C-alpha positions as CSV (number, residue, x, y, z in Angstrom):
1,M,-56.8,99.6,-72.0
2,V,-53.8,101.9,-72.5
3,P,-51.4,100.3,-75.0
4,I,-48.1,99.2,-73.5
5,L,-45.1,100.6,-75.3
6,L,-42.9,97.7,-76.2
7,T,-39.2,97.7,-76.5
8,W,-37.7,95.1,-78.8
9,G,-34.2,93.7,-78.4
10,T,-31.5,92.0,-80.4
11,V,-29.9,88.8,-79.2
12,D,-26.6,89.2,-77.1
13,A,-27.1,93.0,-76.9
14,F,-26.5,92.8,-73.1
15,R,-22.7,92.7,-72.3
16,G,-22.7,92.7,-68.6
17,N,-23.1,89.0,-67.8
18,T,-20.3,87.2,-66.0
19,G,-19.4,83.9,-64.6
20,S,-17.5,82.8,-61.5
21,P,-15.5,79.7,-60.5
22,T,-17.4,79.7,-57.2
23,L,-20.6,78.7,-58.9
24,A,-19.4,75.0,-59.3
25,A,-16.7,72.6,-58.3
26,Y,-15.4,69.3,-59.8
27,R,-16.1,66.1,-57.9
28,P,-15.5,62.3,-58.4
29,C,-18.2,60.1,-59.7
30,P,-21.1,60.4,-57.3
31,V,-21.8,56.6,-57.5
32,C,-18.4,54.9,-57.2
33,A,-16.0,57.8,-56.5
34,S,-13.9,57.2,-59.5
35,V,-11.9,60.2,-60.9
36,R,-12.0,58.9,-64.5
37,W,-14.8,60.0,-66.8
38,Q,-15.5,61.1,-70.3
39,T,-17.6,64.0,-71.6
40,V,-21.0,63.0,-73.2
41,L,-22.5,66.4,-73.8
42,P,-20.8,69.8,-73.3
43,F,-22.7,73.0,-72.3
44,R,-20.6,76.1,-73.0
45,D,-21.3,79.6,-71.7
46,F,-24.7,78.5,-70.4
47,Q,-26.8,81.3,-69.1
48,F,-29.3,80.8,-66.3
49,Y,-32.4,83.0,-66.9
50,S,-32.2,86.8,-66.9
51,D,-29.2,89.1,-67.4
52,S,-27.4,90.6,-64.4
53,K,-24.5,93.0,-64.0
54,V,-24.2,92.0,-60.3
55,A,-24.7,88.3,-60.0
56,P,-22.6,85.8,-62.1
57,K,-25.2,84.0,-64.3
58,R,-23.1,82.1,-66.8
59,H,-21.2,78.8,-66.4
60,G,-19.9,76.0,-68.5
61,F,-20.4,72.3,-67.5
62,D,-20.4,68.8,-69.0
63,V,-22.6,65.8,-68.8
64,C,-20.1,63.0,-68.1
65,Q,-20.1,59.2,-67.9
66,C,-17.9,57.4,-65.4
67,S,-15.3,55.2,-67.0
68,E,-15.6,52.7,-64.2
69,C,-19.3,52.2,-63.3
70,L,-20.9,54.1,-66.3
71,A,-22.9,56.4,-64.1
72,L,-23.9,59.7,-65.8
73,F,-23.5,63.0,-63.9
74,T,-22.8,66.7,-64.3
75,N,-19.3,68.1,-63.7
76,P,-18.5,70.5,-62.3
77,A,-21.4,70.3,-59.9
78,F,-23.1,73.5,-58.7
79,T,-22.1,74.7,-55.2
80,P,-24.7,75.9,-52.7
81,F,-23.8,79.4,-53.9
82,G,-24.2,78.3,-57.5
83,F,-27.7,76.9,-56.8
84,Q,-28.7,80.1,-55.1
85,I,-27.6,82.3,-57.9
86,L,-28.3,80.2,-61.0
87,F,-31.7,78.9,-60.0
88,E,-33.2,81.8,-58.1
89,E,-35.6,82.4,-61.0
90,A,-36.5,78.8,-61.4
91,G,-39.5,78.8,-59.1
92,Q,-42.1,77.8,-61.7
93,S,-39.8,75.0,-63.1
94,Y,-40.3,73.0,-59.9
95,G,-43.2,71.4,-58.1
96,S,-45.3,68.3,-58.5
97,S,-48.1,68.0,-60.9
98,P,-51.7,68.3,-59.5
99,G,-52.8,65.3,-57.5
100,R,-49.3,63.9,-57.2
101,F,-49.1,64.0,-53.4
102,D,-52.4,62.2,-53.2
103,E,-51.1,59.4,-55.5
104,Q,-47.9,59.1,-53.5
105,I,-49.8,58.8,-50.3
106,R,-52.1,56.1,-51.7
107,W,-49.2,54.2,-53.0
108,M,-47.5,54.3,-49.6
109,S,-50.6,53.3,-47.7
110,E,-51.1,50.3,-50.0
111,R,-47.6,49.1,-48.9
112,G,-48.2,49.7,-45.1
113,L,-45.8,52.6,-44.9
114,L,-48.3,55.0,-43.2
115,E,-49.7,53.1,-40.3
116,G,-50.8,54.9,-37.2
117,G,-47.8,55.9,-35.0
118,T,-45.3,55.8,-37.9
119,T,-42.6,58.4,-37.8
120,L,-41.8,59.7,-41.3
121,M,-39.1,62.1,-42.4
122,D,-39.3,63.7,-45.8
123,V,-35.8,64.7,-47.0
124,G,-35.9,67.7,-49.3
125,C,-39.4,68.6,-48.2
126,S,-39.4,72.1,-49.9
127,D,-42.4,74.0,-48.6
128,G,-43.8,71.0,-46.8
129,G,-46.7,70.3,-49.2
130,F,-46.3,66.5,-49.1
131,V,-45.7,66.4,-45.4
132,L,-48.8,68.4,-44.6
133,K,-50.9,66.1,-46.8
134,L,-49.9,63.0,-44.8
135,P,-52.5,61.5,-42.3
136,D,-52.6,63.1,-38.9
137,T,-51.8,59.7,-37.3
138,V,-48.3,59.8,-38.8
139,R,-45.6,61.7,-36.9
140,R,-44.3,64.0,-39.6
141,I,-40.8,65.6,-40.0
142,G,-39.6,67.7,-43.0
143,V,-36.0,68.7,-43.6
144,D,-34.6,70.9,-46.3
145,I,-31.4,72.8,-47.0
146,D,-33.3,75.9,-48.1
147,Q,-34.3,78.2,-45.2
148,P,-36.9,80.2,-47.2
149,S,-38.6,76.9,-48.1
150,I,-38.7,75.8,-44.4
151,D,-40.1,79.2,-43.5
152,R,-43.0,78.7,-45.9
153,A,-43.6,75.2,-44.5
154,L,-43.7,76.6,-41.0
155,A,-46.1,79.3,-42.0
156,A,-48.4,76.7,-43.7
157,R,-48.3,74.3,-40.9
158,G,-50.8,76.0,-38.7
159,K,-51.8,73.6,-35.9
160,A,-50.8,70.5,-37.7
161,N,-48.6,68.0,-35.9
162,A,-45.5,68.4,-38.1
163,E,-41.9,69.5,-37.6
164,F,-39.8,71.3,-40.1
165,F,-36.1,72.2,-39.8
166,T,-33.2,73.3,-42.0
167,A,-30.1,71.2,-42.1
168,D,-27.3,69.7,-44.2
169,F,-28.6,66.4,-45.4
170,E,-25.2,64.7,-44.7
171,R,-24.9,65.9,-41.1
172,F,-28.2,66.4,-39.2
173,E,-29.0,64.6,-36.0
174,L,-32.5,63.6,-34.9
175,G,-32.3,61.8,-31.5
176,R,-35.2,59.5,-32.4
177,D,-35.9,56.5,-34.5
178,I,-37.3,57.0,-38.0
179,D,-39.6,54.4,-39.5
180,V,-39.9,55.8,-43.1
181,I,-37.7,58.2,-45.0
182,T,-39.0,59.7,-48.3
183,M,-37.0,61.4,-51.1
184,F,-39.2,62.2,-54.0
185,H,-37.1,63.6,-56.9
186,V,-34.5,65.0,-54.6
187,L,-31.5,62.6,-55.0
188,E,-30.8,63.7,-58.6
189,H,-30.3,67.3,-57.4
190,L,-27.6,66.6,-54.8
191,P,-23.9,67.1,-55.3
192,S,-23.1,64.2,-53.0
193,P,-26.0,61.7,-53.1
194,R,-23.8,58.9,-51.7
195,G,-22.8,61.0,-48.7
196,V,-26.5,61.7,-48.0
197,L,-27.5,58.1,-48.3
198,D,-24.6,57.1,-46.1
199,H,-25.8,59.5,-43.5
200,L,-29.4,58.3,-43.7
201,A,-28.2,54.8,-43.2
202,S,-26.3,55.9,-40.1
203,V,-29.4,57.4,-38.5
204,S,-31.7,54.5,-39.4
205,T,-32.7,51.3,-37.6
206,P,-32.8,47.8,-39.2
207,E,-36.6,48.4,-39.6
208,T,-36.3,51.8,-41.4
209,R,-37.7,51.9,-44.9
210,L,-36.3,54.3,-47.5
211,L,-38.5,55.5,-50.4
212,V,-36.6,57.1,-53.3
213,E,-38.0,58.3,-56.6
214,V,-35.8,59.7,-59.4
215,P,-36.2,60.1,-63.2
216,I,-34.3,57.5,-65.1
217,L,-32.6,57.3,-68.5
218,E,-34.8,54.4,-69.5
219,G,-37.8,56.9,-69.6
220,G,-35.9,59.9,-70.7
221,S,-36.5,59.9,-74.5
222,T,-39.1,62.6,-75.3
223,K,-39.3,65.2,-78.0
224,D,-38.3,67.9,-75.4
225,I,-34.9,69.4,-76.3
226,N,-34.5,70.2,-72.6
227,G,-34.1,66.5,-72.4
228,F,-33.2,64.1,-69.7
229,F,-30.0,65.8,-68.9
230,S,-31.7,68.7,-67.1
231,V,-29.4,71.4,-65.9
232,H,-31.2,71.3,-62.6
233,H,-30.0,67.7,-62.0
234,L,-26.5,66.7,-61.0
235,T,-26.8,62.9,-61.3
236,H,-28.6,61.3,-64.2
237,F,-29.7,57.9,-63.0
238,S,-30.5,54.7,-64.8
239,R,-32.0,51.7,-62.9
240,G,-28.6,50.2,-62.7
241,S,-26.8,53.3,-61.4
242,L,-29.4,53.9,-58.8
243,E,-29.2,50.4,-57.6
244,N,-25.4,50.7,-57.6
245,L,-25.6,53.8,-55.5
246,L,-28.0,52.4,-53.0
247,D,-26.0,49.1,-52.6
248,A,-22.8,51.1,-52.1
249,S,-24.5,53.2,-49.4
250,G,-25.9,50.3,-47.4
251,W,-29.4,50.2,-48.8
252,H,-31.0,47.3,-50.8
253,I,-34.1,47.6,-53.0
254,V,-37.1,45.4,-52.0
255,D,-39.8,47.0,-54.1
256,A,-39.6,49.0,-57.3
257,Q,-42.0,50.5,-59.8
258,V,-41.7,52.6,-62.9
259,Q,-44.4,55.3,-62.9
260,P,-46.9,54.8,-65.8
261,D,-47.7,58.5,-66.6
262,Y,-44.3,60.3,-66.1
263,N,-40.6,59.6,-65.8
264,G,-40.3,58.4,-62.2
265,Y,-38.7,55.2,-60.9
266,R,-39.9,54.6,-57.3
267,V,-38.1,52.2,-55.0
268,I,-38.3,51.0,-51.4
269,A,-35.0,50.0,-49.8
270,V,-34.0,48.6,-46.5
271,P,-30.7,48.9,-44.6
272,G,-28.0,46.2,-45.3
273,P,-24.3,45.6,-45.9
274,R,-22.4,48.0,-48.2
275,L,-21.7,46.3,-51.5
276,G,-19.4,47.3,-54.3
277,T,-20.6,48.8,-57.6
278,R,-21.2,46.6,-60.6
279,L,-20.2,47.3,-64.1
280,E,-23.2,47.1,-66.5
281,A,-21.5,48.3,-69.7
282,A,-23.8,46.9,-72.3
283,D,-27.1,48.1,-70.8
284,D,-26.0,51.6,-69.8
285,R,-24.0,52.4,-72.9
286,Q,-26.8,51.3,-75.2
287,L,-29.3,53.3,-73.2
288,L,-27.1,56.4,-73.5
289,Y,-26.6,56.0,-77.2
290,R,-30.3,55.4,-77.8
291,Y,-31.2,58.5,-75.8
292,L,-28.7,60.8,-77.6
293,S,-30.0,59.5,-80.9
294,D,-33.5,60.5,-80.0
295,W,-32.4,63.9,-78.6
296,Y,-30.5,64.8,-81.8
297,R,-33.5,63.7,-83.8
298,A,-35.7,66.1,-81.8
299,L,-33.2,68.9,-82.6
300,E,-33.4,68.0,-86.2
301,D,-37.2,68.2,-86.2
302,I,-37.1,71.7,-84.5
303,E,-34.6,72.9,-87.0
304,A,-37.0,72.0,-89.8
305,R,-39.7,74.2,-88.2
306,L,-37.4,77.1,-87.6
307,V,-36.9,77.5,-91.3
308,T,-40.4,79.0,-91.4
309,L,-39.1,81.9,-89.3
310,D,-37.0,83.3,-92.2
311,A,-39.7,85.8,-93.2
312,P,-40.8,87.6,-89.9
313,A,-38.5,90.4,-88.8
314,S,-40.2,90.3,-85.3
315,V,-40.3,87.2,-83.1
316,V,-42.2,87.1,-79.8
317,I,-41.1,84.1,-77.7
318,W,-43.4,82.8,-75.1
319,G,-41.3,81.2,-72.4
320,G,-38.2,82.6,-70.6
321,G,-37.0,79.4,-69.0
322,I,-34.2,77.0,-69.6
323,H,-35.9,75.7,-72.8
324,L,-35.1,79.2,-74.3
325,E,-31.4,78.8,-73.5
326,F,-31.4,75.4,-75.2
327,L,-32.8,77.0,-78.3
328,Y,-30.0,79.5,-78.2
329,Q,-27.3,76.9,-77.5
330,F,-28.3,74.2,-80.0
331,T,-30.5,75.7,-82.8
332,S,-30.3,78.4,-85.4
333,L,-33.1,80.5,-84.0
334,F,-30.9,83.4,-83.1
335,R,-28.4,83.0,-85.9
336,G,-28.6,84.5,-89.4
337,S,-30.4,87.8,-89.5
338,D,-28.9,90.6,-87.5
339,A,-32.0,92.7,-88.2
340,R,-34.4,90.4,-86.5
341,R,-35.8,91.7,-83.2
342,Y,-37.2,89.8,-80.3
343,I,-39.4,90.0,-77.2
344,V,-39.7,87.3,-74.6
345,I,-42.9,86.9,-72.7
346,D,-43.3,85.0,-69.5
347,S,-46.0,84.6,-66.9
348,D,-43.5,84.5,-64.0
349,S,-43.4,87.9,-62.4
350,A,-39.8,87.2,-61.2
351,K,-38.6,87.4,-64.8
352,Q,-40.8,90.3,-66.0
353,G,-39.0,93.6,-66.4
354,K,-35.7,92.0,-66.9
355,T,-33.8,90.9,-70.0
356,W,-32.4,87.7,-71.3
357,R,-29.3,88.0,-73.4
358,G,-30.4,91.6,-74.1
359,I,-34.0,90.8,-75.1
360,P,-36.7,92.3,-72.9
361,I,-39.0,90.0,-70.9
362,V,-42.6,91.2,-70.5
363,S,-45.9,89.8,-69.3
364,P,-48.2,88.0,-71.8
365,D,-50.7,90.9,-71.6
366,A,-48.1,93.3,-73.1
367,V,-48.2,91.8,-76.6
368,T,-51.9,91.5,-77.3
369,E,-52.0,94.7,-79.4
370,L,-49.2,93.7,-81.8
371,D,-49.5,93.7,-85.6
372,W,-49.3,89.9,-86.1
373,D,-49.1,90.3,-89.9
374,S,-45.4,91.1,-89.4
375,A,-44.6,89.1,-86.3
376,C,-45.0,85.5,-85.1
377,L,-45.3,84.0,-81.6
378,L,-42.9,81.1,-81.0
379,V,-43.9,78.8,-78.1
380,S,-40.7,77.9,-76.2
381,T,-41.9,75.1,-73.9
382,H,-42.6,71.4,-74.2
383,G,-44.8,70.3,-71.3
384,S,-46.8,73.5,-71.3
385,Q,-47.1,73.9,-75.0
386,A,-50.9,73.3,-75.2
387,A,-51.6,75.6,-72.3
388,V,-49.5,78.4,-73.8
389,V,-51.3,78.1,-77.2
390,D,-54.6,78.2,-75.4
391,A,-53.6,81.3,-73.4
392,A,-52.3,83.0,-76.6
393,K,-55.6,82.4,-78.4
394,K,-57.6,83.8,-75.5
395,R,-55.6,87.0,-75.7
396,G,-56.6,87.4,-79.3
397,I,-53.3,86.2,-80.9
398,P,-54.3,84.6,-84.3
399,E,-53.6,80.9,-84.7
400,T,-51.8,81.6,-88.0
401,A,-49.2,83.6,-86.1
402,I,-48.4,80.9,-83.5
403,V,-45.4,78.6,-84.1
404,T,-45.2,75.5,-82.0
405,L,-42.1,73.2,-81.9
406,Y,-43.7,69.8,-80.9
407,D,-46.4,67.6,-82.5
408,E,-46.5,65.3,-79.5
409,V,-46.0,66.2,-75.9
410,R,-45.2,63.6,-73.2
411,R,-44.6,65.0,-69.8
412,Y,-41.2,64.3,-68.3
């Protein structure tokens, strides 16, 4: 094998990144529409993935708590342009875990939601993976706001009896009755979840069943410093705030289950009268404070590990995703020694050949010939930490050179 000539970088060596006010816009509380909120956690000059002299890649935002209903949400919220620019390299950050579609289908079948002749619409269908897994006896419809995702769904459809179309979730028309509407981990990504639920209520019949699943604050405490307040999410639900939102939009929960092996709160709702939001101060405030306490403790634990990086002058970081930006924003990894040099490695080809804050991003195979006596490999991921360590060892990187940040990993 011909050795690959590596170019090291120093942090913040790239000066061409910019921001733009068109990336995001302020909004009222997505649950109760109040214009009063307080900042819970600020994110300043946050960079989304690789450097660019063309596209604006940096933006500041806050995690806020509504002063009226205590809902948690990101403000300003990303515009469609912001999502396109900021998350175009986030492809490997999305997607269900293996076997998830099968589990969801079993769960729905047990509750009589997939009987023959049922018309089901999946809102936020992405590339149609879930829709195409459904039984052939179900009339299947998938809708998404992203045209490339719908193009992939149409290409994968083959001769299957399934329809896919691109539309704004607040405005599309169907011209037919829908028996079941599904939204698996979609609602938290929407800038106006209430507007979407309002519209879904308007195109439903009294017999329509709505299945929603979102991550909730009650299950958000992990050691992962990415944390519950994912930058990909615009509303950060608790059980109470989700119920508030559904009630206000004309949907009422008739079945609910917390998923046992990951952070998912799955509910079935039926159409009904629109109700006002309730104030659940004690529960939601205590949940927030407990979560923040756990998150800062995770940062404290990582800081203790980063002390061991005082010696190496060369640091290879495996993982060029949002976790890396969290390390930059909230830890001392990139502070202190101006002489330290870095390389980021990532298995996503969309990131390779680019830079992050001036540091080159290369494929994992590019670093196998390094002298690990004078360098270390820092694993910058939570959920995939074990897989990265295993991949590093298979490439001949000695275990003594590998630095992990988490003793215990619980998938989000």
